[in-house]
N, C-alpha and C positions, 0 to 999 in steps of 0.2 A: 523393297521390303514389303511384305504383306502386313495386314493390320495387326496380327498377333506379334510379328517381329517388331513393328513400330511401338506397340504397347510395351513389349519386353525391353526394348531399347530405352524408352522413357523411364521405366522402373529402374533399370540398371544405372542409367545416368543420374537419376535422383539419389540413389544410394551412394554412388561414388562421390557425388557432390557433398552430401550431408555427412556421411561417415568419415570420409578421408580428405575433405576439403579440396577435391580435385577441381580445378577451374573448368568451366563448361567447354571452353574452346579446345581443351586437351582430350575431351571424351569423344573420340571418333571411333567408328567401327574397327578400324585397323590398329588402334592404339594397343600396344602391348601392356598388360597389367603391371608387370614388374619393371620392364625397361623404360616405358614411356610415362607411366602413372605412379611409379615409385612405390607400388604395393609390395609387401613381403608375404611370406606364407601365412603368417598370423592374420594379416589383413584379408587374405583370400578366404580363410576359414570364417572370419567375421562377415564377409560379403555373402558367403554361402548360407550362413545362419540367417542373415537378414533377408535374403531372397526366400528362404523357407517361410519366414514369418510373413513376408509381404504377399507372396503369390502361391505358397503351399508347395513349392517345388523343392524336393530333397536332392541335394548335391552331395554324394558320397565322397569320402576322402580320396578314393581311387580315381574319381572323376575330376577332382581339382587339378591334377597335373596336366590334363589335356585342355584345360581352359586357360589359354595363354593371352588371348586378345578380348577386347570388348565384344567383338563379333562372335567369338566362341561362346561367351557367356550368354549373349542374346539368343543365339541359335539353340543352345542347350535349354534355356528357360522357355523359349517359344515352343520348342518341340515337346518338352515335358508337360508344360501347361496345357497345350493342345491335346496331348495324349490323355491327360488326366480328365479333361472335360468331355472327351469323346465317349 
C-alpha cells in the first residue's frame, strides 16, 4: 500500500469502527462489507456520506454497487482523493 492508500485505509477503518461498531480485527482489506462486516445498503450510504464529510470524496449511488470490499472502498477513496489534490 502506498501512503495515500494507508491513509485511506485508516480513515475507512475508523469510520467502520465508530459508525458500525465493527471490531478492528474484522476490518481487513479483503473483508466483504455485507458478508463479512454485516453492513446493509443503508449502511453503505451512511459510509459514503461520512467519507464525503471526512475526506471530501463523493461516492455516487451508482458507484456504491461496485464497492464490495474494504479494499474497494480504500482504492476508490485513495484514487479520488489523489485525483482531487492533483
